[in-house]
C-alpha positions as CSV (number, residue, x, y, z in Angstrom):
1,M,-57.8,-75.9,187.8
2,V,-54.0,-75.6,187.7
3,S,-52.1,-78.2,189.6
4,T,-48.4,-78.4,190.3
5,A,-46.6,-81.0,188.2
6,R,-44.6,-83.7,189.8
7,T,-40.8,-83.7,189.5
8,A,-38.9,-86.7,188.4
9,S,-37.5,-87.3,191.8
10,E,-40.9,-87.5,193.6
11,P,-42.5,-91.0,193.9
12,T,-45.7,-91.7,192.1
13,V,-48.7,-91.8,194.4
14,T,-52.4,-92.3,194.0
15,P,-55.0,-89.6,194.6
16,G,-56.3,-91.5,197.5
17,E,-52.9,-91.3,199.3
18,V,-52.8,-87.6,198.8
19,S,-56.4,-87.2,200.0
20,A,-55.6,-89.3,203.1
21,V,-52.8,-86.8,204.0
22,I,-55.2,-83.8,203.7
23,E,-58.1,-85.4,205.5
24,G,-55.9,-86.5,208.3
25,F,-54.7,-82.9,209.0
26,T,-55.4,-81.5,212.4
27,S,-53.9,-78.7,214.4
28,R,-54.3,-77.8,218.1
29,S,-53.4,-74.2,217.4
30,L,-56.4,-73.7,215.0
31,S,-60.1,-73.5,215.5
32,T,-62.4,-76.0,214.0
33,G,-63.4,-73.5,211.3
34,A,-59.8,-72.7,210.4
35,Q,-58.9,-76.4,210.1
36,V,-61.9,-76.9,207.7
37,F,-60.6,-74.0,205.7
38,V,-57.1,-75.4,205.5
39,R,-58.3,-78.8,204.3
40,A,-60.7,-77.3,201.8
41,V,-58.2,-75.0,200.0
42,V,-55.5,-77.7,199.8
43,T,-58.1,-80.2,198.5
44,Q,-59.2,-77.7,195.9
45,A,-55.6,-77.0,194.8
46,E,-55.2,-80.7,194.0
47,P,-51.6,-81.4,195.1
48,Q,-50.0,-84.2,193.2
49,T,-47.7,-85.6,195.9
50,R,-47.8,-86.1,199.6
51,A,-44.9,-83.8,200.1
52,R,-46.6,-81.0,198.3
53,A,-49.8,-81.6,200.2
54,K,-48.0,-81.4,203.5
55,A,-46.1,-78.3,202.5
56,W,-49.4,-76.5,201.5
57,L,-51.1,-77.7,204.6
58,F,-48.4,-76.3,206.8
59,A,-48.3,-72.9,204.9
60,A,-52.1,-72.6,204.9
61,C,-52.2,-73.5,208.6
62,Q,-49.8,-70.7,209.4
63,L,-51.7,-68.2,207.3
64,A,-55.1,-69.2,208.8
65,A,-53.7,-68.7,212.3
66,F,-52.6,-65.3,211.3
67,G,-56.0,-64.5,209.8
68,E,-57.7,-65.5,213.0
69,R,-55.4,-63.3,215.0
70,V,-56.0,-60.2,213.0
71,G,-59.7,-60.9,212.3
72,L,-59.7,-61.7,208.6
73,E,-62.4,-63.8,207.0
74,L,-61.4,-67.4,206.6
75,S,-61.8,-67.6,202.8
76,A,-59.4,-68.2,200.0
77,G,-60.3,-65.0,198.3
78,V,-59.3,-63.0,201.4
79,L,-56.4,-64.9,202.9
80,L,-54.7,-65.9,199.7
81,D,-54.7,-62.5,198.2
82,G,-51.2,-61.3,197.4
83,S,-51.3,-58.3,199.7
84,V,-52.5,-60.5,202.6
85,I,-49.7,-63.0,202.0
86,E,-47.1,-60.3,202.0
87,R,-48.6,-58.8,205.2
88,F,-48.4,-62.2,206.8
89,I,-44.8,-62.7,205.8
90,L,-43.7,-59.3,207.0
91,T,-45.6,-59.2,210.3
92,G,-46.7,-62.7,211.2
93,T,-43.5,-64.8,210.8
94,G,-41.2,-63.2,213.3
95,G,-40.6,-66.5,215.1
96,V,-39.3,-68.4,212.2
97,S,-36.0,-68.5,210.3
98,P,-35.4,-66.5,207.1
99,A,-35.3,-69.7,205.1
100,T,-38.7,-70.9,206.5
101,R,-40.1,-67.4,205.8
102,R,-39.1,-67.7,202.1
103,T,-40.5,-71.2,201.9
104,L,-43.8,-70.1,203.4
105,R,-44.2,-67.3,200.9
106,T,-43.2,-69.6,197.9
107,N,-45.8,-72.2,199.0
108,L,-48.5,-69.7,199.6
109,R,-48.1,-68.1,196.3
110,A,-48.1,-71.5,194.6
111,L,-51.3,-72.4,196.5
112,A,-52.9,-69.2,195.4
113,R,-52.0,-69.8,191.8
114,A,-53.4,-73.4,192.0
115,L,-56.8,-72.0,193.1
116,E,-57.1,-69.5,190.4
117,R,-59.8,-70.5,187.9
118,Y,-58.2,-68.5,185.0
119,P,-54.6,-68.0,186.1
120,P,-52.6,-65.4,184.1
121,P,-49.8,-66.7,182.0
122,G,-46.5,-67.3,183.8
123,P,-43.4,-65.2,183.1
124,I,-41.3,-66.3,180.1
125,P,-38.0,-67.6,181.4
126,L,-35.1,-65.4,180.5
127,V,-31.6,-66.7,179.6
128,R,-29.3,-66.2,182.5
129,E,-26.1,-64.4,181.5
130,R,-23.1,-66.5,182.1
131,A,-19.5,-65.5,182.8
132,K,-17.5,-65.1,179.6
133,A,-15.0,-67.9,178.8
134,P,-11.4,-67.0,179.7
135,Y,-8.6,-67.0,177.2
136,S,-6.0,-69.7,177.4
137,P,-2.3,-68.8,178.3
138,A,-1.4,-69.6,174.7
139,Q,-4.1,-67.1,173.4
140,I,-2.8,-64.4,175.7
141,D,0.7,-65.0,174.4
142,G,-0.6,-64.6,170.9
143,Y,-2.3,-61.3,171.7
144,L,0.9,-60.0,173.3
145,R,2.9,-61.0,170.2
146,L,0.4,-59.1,168.0
147,A,0.6,-56.1,170.3
148,A,4.4,-56.2,169.9
149,C,4.1,-56.2,166.1
150,Q,2.0,-53.1,165.8
151,S,3.3,-50.5,163.3
152,T,4.2,-47.7,165.7
153,L,5.5,-47.5,169.3
154,P,2.4,-45.8,170.6
155,R,0.2,-48.5,169.1
156,R,2.4,-51.2,170.6
157,M,2.3,-49.7,174.0
158,R,-1.5,-49.1,174.0
159,A,-2.3,-52.6,172.7
160,T,0.0,-54.2,175.3
161,A,-1.6,-52.1,178.1
162,L,-5.1,-53.2,176.9
163,V,-4.2,-56.9,177.3
164,C,-2.3,-56.4,180.6
165,L,-4.9,-54.3,182.3
166,G,-7.7,-56.8,181.4
167,A,-6.0,-60.2,181.9
168,G,-3.5,-58.9,184.5
169,A,-5.7,-56.7,186.7
170,G,-9.3,-57.4,185.6
171,V,-10.0,-53.8,184.7
172,I,-13.4,-53.7,182.9
173,A,-14.1,-51.9,179.6
174,G,-15.8,-48.9,181.2
175,E,-12.7,-48.3,183.4
176,L,-10.0,-48.9,180.8
177,R,-10.5,-45.6,179.1
178,H,-10.0,-43.7,182.4
179,V,-6.7,-45.3,183.4
180,R,-3.6,-43.1,183.0
181,G,0.0,-44.2,183.0
182,S,0.5,-42.6,186.4
183,D,-2.2,-44.9,187.8
184,V,0.1,-47.8,187.5
185,V,2.6,-47.9,190.4
186,A,5.3,-50.2,191.6
187,R,5.3,-50.5,195.4
188,S,4.9,-52.9,198.3
189,G,6.8,-55.6,196.4
190,G,4.5,-55.6,193.3
191,V,2.6,-53.5,190.8
192,L,-0.8,-51.9,191.4
193,V,-3.4,-50.3,189.2
194,M,-5.2,-47.5,190.9
195,V,-8.7,-47.8,189.5
196,G,-10.9,-44.7,189.9
197,G,-14.7,-44.2,189.5
198,A,-17.6,-45.7,191.4
199,R,-15.6,-48.8,192.4
200,A,-12.3,-47.2,193.2
201,R,-9.7,-49.7,194.3
202,A,-6.1,-50.7,194.1
203,V,-5.7,-53.9,192.0
204,P,-2.5,-56.0,192.2
205,V,-1.2,-57.0,188.7
206,L,-0.5,-60.7,188.2
207,A,3.2,-61.3,187.9
208,R,3.5,-62.2,184.2
209,Y,1.9,-58.9,183.2
210,Q,3.8,-56.5,185.5
211,Q,6.8,-55.5,183.4
212,P,4.9,-55.1,180.1
213,L,2.4,-52.9,181.9
214,L,5.0,-50.8,183.6
215,D,6.7,-50.2,180.2
216,A,3.3,-49.1,178.7
217,A,2.6,-46.9,181.7
218,G,6.0,-45.3,181.6
219,F,5.4,-44.4,177.9
220,A,2.0,-42.9,178.6
221,G,3.1,-40.9,181.6
222,D,0.2,-38.8,182.8
223,G,-1.7,-39.5,179.6
224,L,-4.4,-42.1,179.1
225,I,-2.7,-45.4,178.9
226,I,-4.8,-46.8,176.0
227,G,-4.8,-43.5,174.2
228,G,-7.3,-40.8,173.3
229,R,-7.8,-37.4,174.8
230,K,-11.3,-37.7,176.3
231,P,-12.0,-40.7,178.5
232,G,-15.7,-40.1,178.1
233,R,-15.5,-41.6,174.6
234,R,-16.9,-45.2,174.6
235,N,-15.0,-46.6,171.6
236,L,-11.4,-46.1,172.6
237,T,-10.8,-49.8,172.8
238,D,-12.5,-50.8,169.6
239,Q,-9.6,-50.0,167.3
240,L,-7.1,-51.8,169.6
241,C,-9.4,-54.9,169.8
242,R,-9.7,-55.0,166.0
243,A,-5.9,-54.8,165.6
244,L,-5.4,-57.7,168.1
245,S,-8.0,-59.8,166.3
246,A,-6.2,-59.9,163.0
247,D,-4.8,-63.4,163.5
248,A,-7.3,-65.9,162.2
249,G,-6.0,-68.5,164.7
250,L,-7.1,-66.4,167.6
251,P,-10.7,-65.6,168.8
252,R,-11.8,-62.0,168.7
253,L,-10.3,-60.0,171.6
254,Q,-13.0,-58.9,174.0
255,P,-12.4,-56.9,177.3
256,G,-15.0,-59.0,179.0
257,R,-13.1,-62.2,178.3
258,L,-9.8,-60.6,179.4
259,R,-11.5,-59.9,182.8
260,S,-12.7,-63.5,183.0
261,T,-9.1,-64.6,182.4
262,W,-8.0,-62.5,185.4
263,L,-10.8,-63.8,187.5
264,V,-10.1,-67.4,186.8
265,A,-6.3,-66.9,187.4
266,C,-7.0,-65.2,190.8
267,A,-9.6,-67.9,191.8
268,E,-7.1,-70.6,191.0
269,Q,-4.3,-68.8,192.9
270,I,-6.3,-68.5,196.1
271,G,-7.9,-71.9,195.9
272,L,-11.4,-70.6,195.5
273,G,-12.7,-73.7,193.6
274,A,-11.4,-76.1,196.3
275,F,-13.0,-73.9,199.0
276,M,-16.4,-73.7,197.4
277,H,-16.4,-77.4,196.7
278,A,-15.5,-78.3,200.2
279,A,-18.0,-75.8,201.7
280,G,-20.8,-76.9,199.3
281,I,-21.3,-73.2,198.2
282,I,-22.6,-72.6,194.7
283,C,-24.1,-69.1,195.1
284,S,-21.9,-66.1,194.7
285,Q,-24.2,-64.0,197.0
286,R,-23.1,-66.2,199.9
287,L,-19.4,-65.5,199.1
288,G,-20.2,-61.7,199.2
289,D,-21.9,-62.2,202.6
290,L,-18.8,-64.0,203.9
291,A,-16.3,-61.6,202.4
292,A,-18.1,-58.7,204.2
293,Q,-17.2,-60.3,207.5
294,L,-13.4,-60.5,206.8
295,P,-10.9,-57.9,207.7
296,A,-9.3,-55.8,204.9
297,L,-5.9,-56.9,203.8
298,S,-3.0,-54.5,203.8
299,E,-1.4,-53.6,200.4
300,P,1.6,-55.9,200.8
301,Q,-0.7,-58.8,201.8
302,L,-2.9,-58.1,198.8
303,I,0.0,-58.1,196.4
304,A,1.5,-61.3,198.0
305,L,-1.9,-63.0,197.5
306,L,-2.9,-61.8,194.1
307,G,0.1,-60.1,192.4
308,G,3.3,-62.0,193.3
309,S,6.7,-60.4,193.0
310,P,7.8,-58.4,190.0
């Protein structure tokens, strides 16, 4: 028998207290047979806390009511089958909120697992990829100095463009090799990078990177700003990154960390951290849902918010 372990925040209770919660369960919306079924499956699952017992009782009650409506057998083998749980969630929970629907499915799946005599092994937890650490302003200054010390003018311009596109406009590695000098434009009171591809967009360049990027773009003209003839090559930035990683006092230059540097700078500029703390938001998906409801900014507004004046 598999039971759900208590968390540190749940108070210690005796088995008798949990049993009293289960035995005291009644529901006017269920038949006598359905109530017996609900008490039996929750008792067999052996919940370790009163809160878990109440959660399983409520979920099993809703599932049993659904089973009676559609004529299913009141047995754990039938009602707690994965396909029946999904059918119940999709067709039998129309009157509850999305959050309650998700909670019901989670509790019913947990109840079903607790009743399995030989449960399959659970999935191995995978490490969640975290955002890369941004570079400090002093480190960015160091990379720009190294770029200015490259042996030839083309190398100086390309290395400078790499740093400015990443830390100044958040252009990711897969997009860097497609940017041409003509894609960097000065207008609407600032500097924009016209990024093409699947996520085409106009990105305002942060103020401190505008002039160096304009110089590099002017040198490249209609050519690829970080060099090369074929943008399909995937190693165009490797040589530049190696050249800018020659100083032992600086960490290795990585396009992903340059983008994180831009993200952090923009988040600080618009007060994102203060907003998320005040709103109690910790999930980025919620931010995406909110952003979808906002009107699009005009180009001058976007530059004033993220780019500043040249």
